[in-house]
C-alpha positions in Angstrom: -82.5 -105.5 -23.6 -85.1 -106.9 -26.1 -83.5 -109.0 -28.8 -85.0 -108.7 -32.3 -84.8 -111.7 -34.6 -85.8 -112.1 -38.2 -86.8 -115.6 -39.2 -87.5 -116.7 -42.8 -89.3 -119.9 -43.6 -88.0 -120.7 -47.1 -90.3 -121.6 -50.0 -88.4 -124.9 -50.4 -89.3 -125.7 -46.8 -93.0 -124.9 -46.7 -93.9 -126.0 -50.2 -92.9 -128.8 -52.6 -91.0 -126.7 -55.1 -91.1 -129.5 -57.7 -95.0 -129.6 -57.7 -96.8 -126.4 -58.5 -99.1 -124.9 -55.7 -98.4 -127.6 -53.2 -98.0 -126.6 -49.5 -96.4 -128.9 -47.0 -99.1 -128.7 -44.4 -97.5 -130.9 -41.8 -94.3 -128.9 -41.9 -96.2 -125.7 -41.6 -97.9 -127.0 -38.4 -94.6 -128.2 -36.9 -92.9 -124.9 -37.6 -95.8 -122.9 -36.1 -95.7 -125.1 -32.9 -92.0 -124.4 -32.5 -92.4 -120.7 -33.0 -95.2 -120.7 -30.4 -93.1 -122.7 -27.9 -90.2 -120.2 -28.3 -92.4 -117.2 -27.8 -93.8 -118.6 -24.7 -90.4 -119.5 -23.3 -88.7 -116.2 -24.3 -91.3 -113.4 -24.2 -88.4 -110.8 -24.1 -87.3 -111.7 -27.6 -89.2 -110.1 -30.5 -89.8 -111.9 -33.8 -90.4 -110.7 -37.4 -91.4 -113.6 -39.6 -91.0 -113.9 -43.3 -91.6 -116.7 -45.8 -90.8 -117.5 -49.4 -93.3 -118.3 -52.2 -91.9 -121.7 -53.2 -94.1 -123.5 -55.7 -96.8 -120.9 -55.5 -95.4 -117.5 -56.5 -92.3 -118.7 -58.3 -94.2 -120.8 -60.9 -96.4 -118.0 -62.0 -93.6 -115.5 -61.8 -91.4 -117.5 -64.2 -94.3 -117.9 -66.6 -95.0 -114.2 -66.8 -91.4 -112.8 -66.3 -92.8 -110.7 -63.4 -89.5 -109.9 -61.7 -88.0 -108.3 -64.9 -90.9 -105.9 -65.1 -91.9 -103.6 -68.1 -89.2 -101.0 -68.3 -90.6 -99.6 -71.6 -94.2 -99.0 -70.8 -96.2 -97.3 -73.5 -99.5 -96.8 -75.2 -100.9 -99.1 -77.9 -101.8 -98.1 -81.4 -105.1 -96.7 -80.2 -103.7 -95.1 -77.1 -104.5 -98.0 -74.8 -102.4 -100.6 -73.1 -100.5 -103.0 -75.4 -101.1 -106.7 -75.4 -97.7 -107.3 -73.9 -98.6 -105.0 -71.0 -102.0 -106.6 -70.5 -100.3 -110.0 -70.3 -97.7 -108.7 -67.8 -100.2 -107.1 -65.5 -102.5 -110.2 -65.6 -99.4 -112.2 -64.6 -98.6 -109.6 -61.9 -102.1 -110.2 -60.4 -101.7 -114.0 -60.6 -98.4 -113.9 -58.7 -100.0 -111.8 -56.1 -102.9 -114.2 -55.8 -100.6 -117.3 -55.4 -98.2 -115.6 -52.9 -101.2 -114.5 -50.8 -102.7 -118.0 -51.0 -99.6 -119.6 -49.6 -99.4 -116.9 -46.9 -102.9 -117.9 -45.8 -101.8 -121.5 -45.2 -99.0 -120.2 -43.0 -101.3 -117.8 -41.1 -103.7 -120.6 -40.5 -101.0 -122.8 -39.0 -99.8 -119.9 -36.8 -103.4 -119.4 -35.7 -103.9 -123.0 -34.8 -100.6 -122.9 -32.7 -102.0 -119.8 -30.9 -99.4 -117.4 -32.3 -100.9 -113.9 -32.6 -99.6 -113.0 -36.1 -100.6 -110.5 -38.7 -99.7 -110.6 -42.3 -98.5 -107.4 -43.9 -98.7 -107.8 -47.6 -95.7 -106.0 -49.3 -97.7 -105.0 -52.4 -99.9 -102.7 -50.3 -97.0 -100.8 -48.6 -93.8 -101.1 -50.6 -92.7 -99.3 -53.7 -89.5 -100.4 -55.4 -87.0 -98.6 -57.6 -85.4 -100.9 -60.2 -85.8 -104.0 -58.0 -85.0 -102.6 -54.6 -87.2 -101.2 -51.8 -87.5 -97.4 -52.3 -90.4 -96.6 -50.0 -92.0 -98.6 -47.2 -94.3 -97.2 -44.5 -93.1 -99.3 -41.5 -95.4 -97.7 -38.9 -97.9 -100.6 -39.0 -95.1 -103.1 -38.6 -93.6 -101.2 -35.7 -97.0 -100.9 -34.0 -97.6 -104.7 -34.5 -94.3 -105.3 -32.7 -95.2 -102.9 -29.9 -98.5 -104.7 -29.4 -96.8 -108.0 -29.0 -97.9 -109.4 -32.3 -95.8 -111.3 -34.9 -95.7 -109.4 -38.2 -95.4 -111.6 -41.2 -94.0 -110.4 -44.5 -93.4 -112.5 -47.6 -92.0 -112.5 -51.1 -94.5 -110.6 -53.2 -95.1 -108.5 -56.3 -94.7 -104.7 -55.8 -95.0 -101.7 -58.0 -91.7 -100.4 -59.3 -90.9 -96.8 -60.3 -88.6 -98.0 -63.1 -89.8 -101.5 -64.1 -93.5 -100.8 -63.6 -93.7 -103.9 -61.4 -91.4 -106.5 -60.0 -91.0 -109.2 -57.3 -89.1 -108.7 -54.0 -87.9 -111.8 -52.2 -88.1 -112.1 -48.5 -84.4 -111.4 -48.4 -84.9 -108.2 -50.3 -87.5 -107.2 -47.7 -85.3 -108.3 -44.8 -82.5 -106.2 -46.2 -84.5 -103.0 -45.9 -86.1 -104.0 -42.6 -82.7 -104.8 -41.1 -81.3 -101.4 -42.1 -84.3 -99.8 -40.3 -84.8 -102.0 -37.3 -81.3 -103.5 -36.7 -82.0 -107.1 -35.6 -79.5 -109.1 -33.7 -79.9 -112.2 -35.9 -81.4 -113.2 -39.3 -82.3 -116.9 -39.5 -82.9 -118.4 -43.0 -84.5 -121.8 -42.7 -84.8 -123.9 -45.8 -84.3 -127.5 -46.8 -80.5 -127.4 -47.1 -78.7 -128.2 -43.9 -76.0 -125.6 -44.6 -74.3 -123.8 -47.4 -72.2 -126.2 -49.4 -68.9 -125.5 -51.2 -69.6 -128.2 -53.7 -73.4 -128.0 -54.3 -75.1 -130.3 -55.4 -72.7 -133.0 -54.2 -73.0 -131.7 -50.6 -69.8 -133.2 -49.3 -68.1 -129.9 -48.2 -70.2 -128.1 -45.7 -69.3 -124.5 -45.0 -69.5 -123.7 -41.3 -68.8 -120.0 -41.5 -68.7 -117.4 -44.3 -67.2 -113.9 -44.1 -66.7 -111.3 -46.9 -63.0 -112.5 -47.0 -63.8 -116.2 -47.4 -66.7 -116.0 -49.8 -64.6 -115.7 -52.9 -63.1 -119.1 -52.2 -66.4 -121.0 -52.2 -68.6 -118.8 -54.5 -68.3 -121.1 -57.5 -69.6 -124.1 -55.7 -72.5 -122.5 -53.8 -75.0 -123.0 -56.6 -78.6 -122.1 -57.2 -81.9 -123.6 -56.0 -83.9 -126.7 -56.9 -87.3 -126.2 -58.5 -88.7 -122.8 -59.6 -86.9 -119.8 -58.2 -86.9 -116.4 -59.9 -85.0 -114.5 -57.1 -81.5 -115.9 -57.3 -81.2 -119.0 -55.1 -78.5 -119.7 -52.5 -75.8 -117.5 -53.9 -78.0 -114.5 -53.9 -79.0 -115.2 -50.3 -75.4 -115.4 -49.2 -74.5 -112.2 -50.9 -77.3 -110.2 -49.4 -76.5 -111.5 -45.9 -72.8 -110.7 -46.3 -73.7 -107.1 -47.2 -75.9 -106.8 -44.2 -73.5 -108.3 -41.6 -70.9 -105.9 -43.0 -73.2 -102.9 -42.7 -74.8 -103.7 -39.3 -72.2 -104.1 -36.5 -72.7 -107.3 -34.4 -75.4 -108.8 -36.5 -75.1 -112.4 -37.8 -77.0 -114.5 -40.2 -77.6 -118.2 -40.3 -78.6 -120.6 -43.1 -79.8 -124.0 -41.9 -82.4 -126.8 -42.4 -85.9 -126.1 -40.9 -87.0 -129.6 -41.9 -85.2 -131.3 -39.0 -87.6 -131.5 -36.1 -86.8 -128.9 -33.4 -84.3 -126.9 -35.5 -86.4 -123.8 -35.7 -86.7 -123.6 -32.0 -83.0 -124.4 -31.4 -81.9 -121.7 -33.8 -84.3 -119.2 -32.2 -82.8 -120.0 -28.8 -79.4 -119.2 -30.2 -77.9 -122.6 -31.0 -75.5 -122.5 -34.0 -76.8 -124.6 -36.8 -75.9 -124.9 -40.5 -73.7 -122.0 -41.8 -73.1 -118.8 -39.9 -72.5 -115.6 -41.9 -70.5 -112.9 -40.0 -68.5 -109.8 -40.8 -65.2 -111.3 -39.7 
């Protein structure tokens, strides 16, 4: 039976999150080569790839408060768009531009590694409702998988029926996709080697998290370094816990993609970092 795997390349991994608009090109090339090697060795396993926005989308999003949206949209004094709305939508377009710019760097790395990948921009297909996916036409993504291609999604702006606009993280997108496609594993590769119970000291590594055990470590999990408007590590863990509880047999894994070979090892099934399971 074909195994479906979701792999996220975190924004902290593929960009320098402390320096605006700075891709890590050597890392991108190394990651793409590992993905190519895995696909060649395991053609029976199917991959959906996602990536964060790192120092591209998050910097602009924080400046324009894009994720919060404009819940009270209204006309200006002369029946037009208010200055606040103009600023918001200009920021919305800027976040889109920066997120798609980073996506292009990854797509070029995949192309150079001979990975047949296609980017599916969320803004063109997803409509949210108060910060969560409400509608998403998945037919193009399903057809890409059937054709043997690697679909690539990424954290992006989307239009929102309540907020006007917002930002959905890759985990937000994976949450909806997992409910529809039922992957066997979700792999979240970032800079951190695992989830830590004492972040940022990093002396107490958490090998396994379940819904029952999370309360014991929650206070020490912490946020992210650099710009991040989508919640950081705690939010990632919470979303993955909800998914492994909802989807029988699915697991999630948080690990470092910076260590040479780790992406390939995790794709093959080796346990790295922190595993998130239902029990």
